[in-house]
C-alpha positions as CSV (number, residue, x, y, z in Angstrom):
1,M,41.3,-30.6,-122.4
2,N,39.7,-29.7,-125.7
3,T,38.0,-26.3,-125.8
4,R,34.8,-26.0,-128.0
5,V,33.4,-22.8,-129.2
6,V,29.6,-23.0,-129.8
7,S,27.9,-20.2,-131.7
8,I,24.4,-19.5,-130.3
9,T,21.8,-18.8,-132.9
10,R,19.6,-15.9,-131.9
11,K,16.5,-15.4,-134.0
12,G,14.0,-13.2,-132.2
13,S,13.8,-12.8,-128.5
14,L,15.0,-15.4,-126.0
15,G,12.8,-14.2,-123.2
16,C,11.3,-11.2,-121.4
17,F,10.4,-9.7,-118.1
18,D,6.8,-8.8,-117.3
19,E,6.8,-5.1,-118.4
20,S,3.1,-4.8,-117.6
21,K,4.1,-4.7,-113.9
22,G,5.5,-1.7,-112.2
23,A,8.6,-0.9,-110.2
24,L,10.5,-4.0,-109.1
25,D,7.7,-6.4,-109.7
26,R,8.5,-6.6,-113.4
27,L,11.9,-8.1,-112.6
28,E,10.5,-10.9,-110.4
29,H,10.8,-13.6,-113.1
30,W,12.6,-13.9,-116.4
31,H,10.3,-15.7,-118.7
32,I,11.9,-17.8,-121.5
33,R,9.9,-17.6,-124.8
34,P,8.8,-21.0,-126.0
35,E,9.3,-20.0,-129.6
36,A,13.1,-19.6,-129.1
37,N,13.4,-23.4,-129.5
38,E,16.6,-23.5,-131.6
39,A,18.6,-21.3,-129.2
40,I,17.2,-23.0,-126.1
41,E,18.3,-26.4,-127.5
42,M,21.8,-25.1,-127.9
43,L,21.9,-23.6,-124.4
44,Q,20.4,-26.6,-122.6
45,P,23.6,-28.7,-122.7
46,A,25.6,-25.7,-121.3
47,A,23.0,-25.3,-118.5
48,E,23.3,-29.0,-117.6
49,Y,27.1,-28.7,-117.7
50,L,26.9,-25.8,-115.2
51,R,24.7,-27.8,-112.8
52,T,26.8,-30.9,-112.8
53,K,30.5,-30.2,-113.6
54,D,33.3,-28.3,-112.0
55,T,34.8,-26.8,-115.1
56,P,33.4,-23.3,-115.8
57,V,31.7,-22.2,-119.0
58,A,32.4,-18.9,-120.8
59,F,29.4,-16.9,-122.0
60,P,28.7,-13.4,-123.2
61,T,27.1,-10.6,-121.2
62,E,26.5,-7.0,-122.2
63,T,29.7,-5.9,-120.5
64,V,32.4,-8.6,-121.2
65,Y,32.5,-12.3,-121.5
66,G,32.1,-14.1,-118.2
67,L,33.5,-17.3,-116.9
68,G,30.5,-18.9,-115.2
69,A,30.2,-21.6,-112.5
70,D,27.5,-22.7,-110.1
71,A,27.9,-20.2,-107.2
72,T,26.5,-22.6,-104.7
73,R,29.1,-25.4,-105.2
74,S,32.7,-25.0,-103.9
75,G,34.2,-27.4,-106.5
76,S,32.6,-25.5,-109.3
77,V,33.8,-22.1,-108.0
78,R,37.3,-23.3,-107.4
79,G,37.3,-24.3,-111.1
80,I,37.1,-20.5,-112.0
81,Y,40.1,-19.6,-109.9
82,S,42.1,-22.5,-111.4
83,A,41.2,-21.7,-115.0
84,K,42.0,-18.0,-114.7
85,G,45.0,-18.3,-112.4
86,R,43.1,-15.9,-110.1
87,P,44.2,-15.1,-106.6
88,S,41.9,-16.7,-104.1
89,D,41.3,-13.5,-102.1
90,N,39.8,-11.8,-105.1
91,P,36.0,-12.1,-104.6
92,L,33.6,-13.0,-107.5
93,I,30.4,-11.4,-108.7
94,V,27.2,-13.5,-108.6
95,H,24.9,-13.2,-111.6
96,V,21.1,-13.9,-111.2
97,S,18.3,-14.2,-113.8
98,D,15.7,-12.4,-111.8
99,L,14.7,-11.0,-108.3
100,H,13.2,-14.4,-107.3
101,M,16.7,-15.9,-107.6
102,L,18.3,-13.0,-105.8
103,R,15.8,-13.3,-102.8
104,S,16.7,-17.0,-102.5
105,L,20.3,-16.0,-101.8
106,L,19.3,-13.5,-99.1
107,G,17.2,-15.9,-97.0
108,S,13.7,-15.2,-95.8
109,K,12.4,-12.9,-93.0
110,H,9.3,-13.9,-90.9
111,T,8.3,-10.3,-90.5
112,G,7.2,-10.0,-94.2
113,E,9.8,-7.3,-94.8
114,D,11.5,-7.5,-98.2
115,V,15.0,-9.0,-97.9
116,I,16.4,-6.5,-100.5
117,P,17.7,-3.4,-98.6
118,V,15.6,-0.3,-99.3
119,R,18.5,1.8,-100.4
120,Y,19.1,-0.4,-103.4
121,K,15.6,-0.4,-104.7
122,S,15.9,2.8,-106.7
123,L,19.1,1.6,-108.3
124,I,17.6,-1.8,-109.2
125,E,14.5,-0.2,-110.7
126,K,16.6,2.2,-112.9
127,F,19.6,0.1,-113.8
128,W,18.7,-3.6,-113.7
129,P,19.0,-5.6,-115.8
130,G,22.3,-3.9,-116.7
131,P,26.0,-3.2,-115.9
132,L,25.6,-2.5,-112.1
133,T,26.8,-4.7,-109.2
134,I,25.5,-4.1,-105.7
135,L,27.0,-5.4,-102.4
136,L,24.6,-7.3,-100.2
137,P,25.0,-8.9,-96.7
138,N,25.8,-12.6,-97.0
139,P,23.4,-14.5,-94.7
140,D,24.6,-17.1,-92.2
141,P,24.2,-19.8,-93.2
142,S,24.7,-18.8,-96.8
143,P,23.7,-20.7,-99.9
144,L,26.8,-19.4,-101.7
145,A,30.0,-21.3,-101.7
146,P,32.6,-19.6,-99.4
147,E,35.0,-19.2,-102.3
148,V,32.7,-16.7,-103.9
149,T,33.1,-14.1,-101.1
150,A,36.8,-14.7,-100.4
151,G,36.0,-14.4,-96.6
152,L,34.0,-11.2,-96.8
153,K,30.6,-10.8,-95.0
154,S,29.1,-9.4,-98.2
155,F,28.8,-10.5,-101.8
156,G,28.4,-8.7,-105.1
157,V,25.5,-9.5,-107.4
158,R,24.1,-8.2,-110.6
159,M,21.4,-9.0,-113.2
160,P,22.9,-8.8,-116.7
161,S,20.9,-7.3,-119.5
162,S,22.1,-9.9,-122.1
163,P,19.1,-12.1,-122.9
164,L,21.5,-15.0,-123.6
165,A,23.0,-14.6,-120.2
166,L,19.7,-14.4,-118.4
167,T,18.3,-17.4,-120.3
168,L,21.4,-19.5,-119.5
169,I,21.2,-18.7,-115.8
170,K,17.4,-19.4,-115.8
171,L,17.9,-22.8,-117.6
172,A,20.7,-23.7,-115.2
173,G,18.5,-22.8,-112.2
174,V,21.4,-21.7,-110.1
175,P,23.2,-18.3,-109.7
176,L,26.4,-18.1,-111.6
177,A,29.7,-16.7,-110.2
178,A,31.2,-15.1,-113.2
179,P,34.3,-13.0,-113.4
180,S,35.7,-11.9,-116.8
181,A,36.7,-14.9,-118.9
182,N,40.3,-14.0,-119.4
183,A,43.6,-15.2,-117.9
184,S,44.3,-13.2,-114.7
185,T,45.9,-9.8,-115.4
186,K,45.1,-9.9,-119.1
187,P,42.7,-7.5,-120.9
188,S,39.0,-8.5,-120.4
189,P,37.5,-10.4,-123.3
190,T,34.8,-8.8,-125.4
191,A,34.6,-11.5,-128.1
192,A,34.6,-15.3,-128.0
193,Q,38.0,-15.4,-129.7
194,H,39.5,-13.4,-126.9
195,V,38.4,-16.1,-124.5
196,K,39.9,-18.8,-126.6
197,D,43.2,-16.9,-126.9
198,D,43.5,-17.0,-123.1
199,L,41.8,-20.1,-121.9
200,D,42.2,-22.6,-124.7
201,G,42.8,-26.0,-123.1
202,R,41.8,-24.7,-119.6
203,I,38.0,-24.9,-120.1
204,E,35.8,-27.1,-122.3
205,L,33.0,-24.7,-123.5
206,I,32.8,-21.2,-124.8
207,L,29.4,-19.9,-125.9
208,D,29.8,-17.4,-128.8
209,G,27.1,-14.7,-128.7
210,G,29.0,-12.0,-130.6
211,S,30.8,-8.9,-129.4
212,C,29.8,-7.3,-126.1
213,Q,28.0,-4.0,-126.3
214,V,29.4,-2.1,-123.2
215,G,33.0,-3.3,-123.3
216,V,34.0,-2.6,-119.7
217,E,32.9,-4.4,-116.6
218,S,30.0,-3.4,-114.4
219,T,30.1,-0.6,-111.9
220,V,30.3,-1.9,-108.3
221,V,28.6,0.0,-105.5
222,D,28.3,-0.5,-101.8
223,G,25.1,0.9,-100.2
224,L,25.7,-0.9,-96.9
225,C,27.9,2.0,-95.6
226,N,27.2,5.7,-95.2
227,P,27.8,7.5,-97.4
228,P,27.4,4.9,-100.1
229,V,30.5,4.4,-102.3
230,V,31.5,3.3,-105.8
231,L,34.1,0.5,-105.5
232,R,34.7,0.1,-109.2
233,P,33.8,2.4,-112.1
234,G,32.1,0.7,-115.0
235,G,29.1,0.8,-117.4
236,I,27.0,3.1,-115.1
237,G,28.5,6.5,-114.4
238,M,28.6,8.2,-111.0
239,E,26.3,11.0,-112.0
240,E,23.7,8.5,-113.2
241,I,23.9,6.8,-109.8
242,R,23.6,10.2,-108.0
243,S,20.3,10.7,-109.8
244,C,18.7,8.0,-107.7
245,P,17.0,8.6,-104.3
246,G,19.4,7.7,-101.4
247,W,22.5,7.9,-103.6
248,E,22.8,11.7,-104.0
249,N,26.0,11.8,-101.9
250,V,27.7,8.6,-103.3
251,V,31.5,9.0,-103.3
252,K,34.4,7.3,-105.1
253,A,36.2,4.6,-103.1
254,Y,38.6,3.2,-105.6
255,K,42.1,3.9,-106.9
256,D,43.3,3.8,-110.5
257,Q,46.4,1.7,-109.6
258,S,46.5,-1.8,-108.0
259,E,46.3,-1.9,-104.2
260,E,48.5,-4.9,-103.5
261,G,49.4,-5.4,-99.8
262,K,46.0,-4.3,-98.6
263,A,43.4,-6.6,-97.0
264,A,41.1,-8.7,-99.2
265,P,39.5,-6.4,-101.8
266,R,35.9,-5.4,-101.3
267,A,35.3,-5.8,-105.1
268,P,37.0,-7.3,-108.1
269,G,39.6,-5.1,-109.9
270,M,40.8,-3.2,-106.7
271,K,43.8,-5.1,-105.5
272,Y,45.7,-6.7,-108.4
273,K,47.3,-5.5,-111.7
274,H,44.7,-6.1,-114.4
275,Y,43.8,-5.4,-118.0
276,S,47.4,-5.6,-119.2
277,P,48.6,-6.7,-122.7
278,K,52.0,-8.2,-123.3
279,A,53.3,-5.0,-124.9
280,R,54.5,-2.1,-122.9
281,V,51.7,0.5,-122.7
282,V,52.4,4.3,-122.5
283,L,49.3,6.2,-121.5
284,Y,49.0,10.0,-122.2
285,E,46.5,11.7,-119.9
286,S,44.2,14.2,-121.5
287,T,46.0,16.9,-119.4
288,Y,49.5,16.0,-120.8
289,R,51.9,18.9,-121.5
290,D,55.4,18.4,-122.7
291,S,57.4,20.8,-120.5
292,K,60.7,20.1,-122.3
293,H,59.4,21.3,-125.6
294,G,56.9,23.8,-124.2
295,I,54.0,22.5,-126.2
296,I,50.7,20.8,-125.6
297,G,48.2,18.6,-127.5
298,A,49.0,16.4,-130.4
299,D,52.3,18.0,-131.3
300,A,53.6,17.4,-127.8
301,V,52.6,13.8,-128.0
302,T,54.3,13.3,-131.3
303,A,57.5,14.8,-130.0
304,T,57.7,12.6,-127.0
305,I,56.7,9.4,-129.0
306,L,59.5,10.3,-131.4
307,A,61.9,10.7,-128.4
308,T,60.8,7.4,-127.0
309,A,60.5,5.2,-130.0
310,I,62.7,6.6,-132.8
311,T,65.7,8.6,-131.6
312,N,68.9,7.3,-130.1
313,G,67.5,7.4,-126.6
314,D,66.8,4.4,-124.5
315,P,65.7,1.4,-126.7
316,I,62.2,0.0,-126.4
317,P,62.3,-3.5,-124.8
318,S,61.3,-5.9,-127.5
319,A,58.7,-8.6,-126.6
320,N,59.3,-10.7,-129.7
321,G,62.8,-10.1,-131.1
322,H,61.9,-8.0,-134.1
323,F,64.8,-6.1,-135.6
324,R,62.6,-3.2,-136.6
325,K,60.5,-1.5,-134.0
326,R,56.8,-2.2,-134.1
327,I,54.7,0.7,-132.7
328,G,51.0,0.5,-131.8
329,V,48.9,3.6,-131.5
330,I,45.4,3.7,-130.0
331,R,43.7,7.0,-130.8
332,T,40.6,8.5,-129.3
333,K,39.6,12.2,-129.4
334,R,42.7,14.2,-130.0
335,W,45.5,12.6,-132.0
336,K,46.2,12.7,-135.7
337,P,46.5,9.4,-137.6
338,A,49.5,7.4,-136.3
339,A,49.8,10.0,-133.5
340,G,51.5,12.3,-136.1
341,L,54.5,10.0,-136.6
342,Q,56.2,10.1,-140.0
343,C,55.1,7.0,-141.9
344,S,54.1,5.9,-145.4
345,D,50.5,5.9,-146.4
346,L,48.5,4.0,-143.8
347,Q,46.6,1.1,-145.3
348,I,44.2,-1.4,-143.7
349,F,46.3,-4.3,-142.4
350,A,46.4,-7.0,-145.1
351,G,46.6,-9.8,-142.6
352,Q,43.5,-8.7,-140.8
353,N,41.2,-11.6,-139.9
354,G,37.7,-11.8,-138.5
355,D,38.6,-11.6,-134.8
356,H,37.0,-8.2,-134.5
357,S,34.6,-8.1,-137.4
358,E,31.8,-6.8,-135.1
359,T,33.9,-3.9,-133.7
360,S,33.8,-0.4,-135.1
361,Y,37.5,0.0,-135.9
362,D,40.0,-1.2,-138.5
363,V,43.7,-1.7,-138.0
364,Y,45.9,0.5,-140.3
365,T,49.6,-0.1,-140.9
366,G,52.5,1.8,-142.5
367,D,56.3,2.0,-142.5
368,L,57.6,4.1,-139.7
369,K,60.2,6.7,-140.8
370,G,63.0,8.3,-138.8
371,D,64.1,12.0,-139.0
372,N,66.2,11.3,-142.1
373,G,63.3,9.5,-143.9
374,D,64.7,6.0,-143.6
375,V,62.3,3.3,-142.7
376,I,63.0,2.1,-139.2
377,G,59.9,0.2,-138.2
378,E,56.2,-0.3,-138.6
379,V,53.2,1.5,-137.2
380,F,49.8,-0.2,-136.4
381,D,47.2,2.5,-135.9
382,I,43.7,2.1,-134.4
383,S,41.1,4.9,-134.0
384,L,38.4,4.2,-131.5
385,G,36.6,7.4,-132.5
386,E,35.4,10.3,-130.3
387,D,32.3,8.8,-128.7
388,T,33.1,7.7,-125.1
389,R,30.9,4.7,-125.1
390,G,32.4,3.6,-128.4
391,I,35.9,3.9,-126.9
392,A,34.8,1.8,-123.9
393,Q,33.4,-0.9,-126.2
394,G,36.6,-1.1,-128.3
395,L,39.3,-0.6,-125.7
396,F,40.0,-4.2,-124.5
397,S,39.7,-5.5,-128.1
398,A,42.2,-2.9,-129.4
399,L,44.8,-3.8,-126.7
400,R,44.5,-7.5,-127.7
401,E,44.5,-6.7,-131.4
402,L,47.9,-4.9,-131.1
403,D,49.3,-7.7,-129.0
404,R,48.4,-10.1,-131.8
405,R,50.3,-7.9,-134.2
406,G,53.4,-8.3,-132.2
407,V,54.0,-4.7,-131.3
408,D,56.7,-3.8,-128.8
409,I,55.0,-0.7,-127.3
410,I,51.5,0.8,-127.4
411,F,50.9,4.5,-127.1
412,V,47.3,5.4,-126.0
413,D,45.4,8.7,-126.2
414,G,43.6,9.2,-122.8
415,I,40.3,11.0,-122.5
416,D,38.9,13.4,-120.0
417,D,38.4,11.6,-116.7
418,D,34.9,12.9,-115.8
419,L,32.2,11.0,-113.9
420,D,30.5,9.0,-116.6
421,I,31.8,5.9,-118.3
422,A,35.1,7.8,-119.1
423,A,36.1,7.1,-115.5
424,A,35.9,3.4,-116.2
425,V,37.9,3.7,-119.4
426,M,40.7,5.7,-117.7
427,N,40.6,3.4,-114.6
428,R,41.3,0.4,-116.9
429,L,44.0,2.2,-118.9
430,R,45.8,3.3,-115.8
431,K,45.9,-0.2,-114.5
432,A,47.1,-1.5,-117.9
433,A,49.8,1.2,-118.4
434,S,53.5,0.6,-117.9
435,E,54.0,4.3,-117.9
436,I,51.6,7.2,-117.5
437,R,52.5,10.6,-118.9
438,A,50.4,13.4,-117.2
């Protein structure tokens, strides 16, 4: 199977909601702008493909790239599981273009009562379109293919804020089941090249709309129980959710490790190991203290990285047979360049290509030195900056970048695990980590 990457030209707006209407009425219909002719002509073949074929299409959303298929056809949905190598008991999130499409999935009531549960309306009004997934009761009979829900009596749905995604769904005329467009267990893709790295030869079409703005998946909430719960942290923080009427007492209902052995997960990302690069990942929590050396902060980190990666202690398992150690460092808010390791002057990596040209970081490299000053390896250093949302946007890309550089081990500077998007960042890092140092 040949995989094509099609860059979508975006000149001006692809479409809009009716902002002259209030509350939820403005989201009733996504209107495609007739002047967006060039982009529409490029998206129409993909829309037709989604309606008629069983191989999924990768497309960008504001969170990560999704692997989309017609959520109403079993053959099409099974194509997602096959392409990703995804366990069949891991449910999929449905993406809709507007509330009209959402209501068509919930069935109609003869009483005139709105089919959208009242509790969700404050969330929808504030956060849709955007990185928030809500759980809704699956009607019987349901228009959704049974493979979407993995046997559950509810389904997750969201309305993405990406105009490209909304327009593609509208043109297809069907809701799209769309998990992240990566091979199962790998870091989620935030650029078209990431999708191609994982799924080349497994799918036929990738729509390239540039880098994703949020960088982590949507927050998943369940308002069908009391108190309501967050099943997966993501692009909307818990404190933001608590600001909405009916959600003041929302609680956390997820773990930061995989939950294998449990029943079918209520939301994606709960049960199976996920977000993992090839290299071994060592995560340092923001609370890390080196009890052996009696020090905290960056100096403690440097000491333990030296003990792990440089001294005569246990060798680092090599993923690629390099004689010299290759060390990756992902910095956020606390660490010095290269985590304080001794190395020659760090320079922008000469072999850097355009894979992450739209991200906010560069990859620096330098020779790694031992205690006696001898060169014993190579360091690849990435700083994601101190802004939490910037860290979230660059996280998956940085993990993939260091994998491409062939590093044996990646040391990561964790951030404070509070209730905003930082919770999503740390949730993904803990799931990716081979070792957590707290």
